[in-house]
C-alpha positions in Angstrom: -9.4 -128.9 13.2 -6.8 -127.4 15.6 -6.9 -127.2 19.3 -8.1 -123.7 20.6 -5.4 -121.7 22.4 -7.6 -121.5 25.5 -6.9 -125.1 26.1 -3.1 -124.5 26.1 -3.6 -121.5 28.5 -5.7 -123.7 30.8 -2.9 -126.4 30.6 -0.4 -123.7 31.4 -2.4 -122.6 34.4 -2.7 -126.1 35.7 1.1 -126.7 35.4 1.8 -123.4 37.1 -0.4 -124.3 40.0 1.1 -127.8 40.3 4.5 -126.4 40.2 3.7 -123.8 42.9 2.2 -126.5 45.1 5.4 -128.6 44.6 7.5 -125.6 45.7 5.5 -124.8 48.7 4.8 -128.3 50.0 7.9 -130.3 49.2 10.8 -130.6 51.6 13.3 -132.2 49.2 15.4 -129.7 47.3 15.4 -131.8 44.2 11.7 -131.9 44.1 11.6 -128.1 44.5 14.0 -127.7 41.6 11.7 -130.0 39.5 8.7 -127.9 40.5 10.5 -124.8 39.4 11.3 -126.4 36.0 7.6 -127.2 35.7 6.6 -123.6 36.3 9.0 -122.5 33.7 7.6 -124.9 31.2 4.1 -123.6 32.1 5.2 -120.1 31.1 6.7 -121.5 27.9 3.3 -123.1 27.0 1.5 -119.8 27.7 4.0 -117.9 25.5 3.5 -120.4 22.6 -0.3 -120.3 23.0 -0.5 -116.5 22.9 2.0 -116.6 20.0 -0.4 -119.0 18.2 -3.3 -116.5 18.8 -1.5 -113.3 17.9 0.6 -114.7 15.1 3.7 -113.1 16.4 7.2 -114.6 16.7 8.1 -112.8 20.0 6.6 -115.5 22.1 8.9 -118.1 20.6 11.9 -115.8 21.1 11.1 -115.6 24.9 10.7 -119.5 25.0 14.3 -119.8 23.8 15.5 -117.4 26.5 13.5 -119.2 29.1 14.8 -122.6 28.0 18.4 -121.2 28.4 17.6 -119.9 31.9 16.1 -123.3 32.8 19.1 -125.2 31.7 21.3 -122.9 33.6 19.2 -123.2 36.7 19.2 -127.0 36.4 23.0 -127.2 36.0 23.8 -124.8 38.8 21.0 -126.0 41.1 22.0 -129.7 40.8 25.6 -128.8 41.4 24.7 -126.9 44.5 22.5 -129.9 45.6 25.6 -132.3 45.2 27.8 -130.0 47.2 25.3 -129.6 50.0 24.7 -133.4 50.1 28.4 -134.1 50.4 28.6 -131.8 53.3 25.5 -132.5 55.1 24.4 -136.0 53.8 20.8 -134.6 53.5 18.9 -132.4 51.1 16.0 -131.5 53.3 15.1 -127.9 52.8 14.0 -127.4 56.4 17.4 -128.5 57.7 19.3 -126.0 55.3 18.4 -122.9 57.1 22.0 -122.2 58.1 24.9 -121.4 55.9 27.4 -122.7 58.4 29.4 -125.8 57.8 
């Protein structure tokens, strides 16, 4: 007995909402980046669920592209966070409204 694809879509929606709440509520930029990763993984679960339903490989191809984008976002984002922390000694999103040094 396999799990119906509707459960995967529901899980994807729940993860998307949790990620959206994390992006809007959190003040720490690292938590915002983690919430963004959570939303990207929610999209991946949805693609795989619909791929399971439609018996098509296109969803899995999109998952690989999204994983590549997520890895690049994590590397560049964490590099920027480290550079900002070295300059400001803080990673609060509210305090990073200016681009001045």
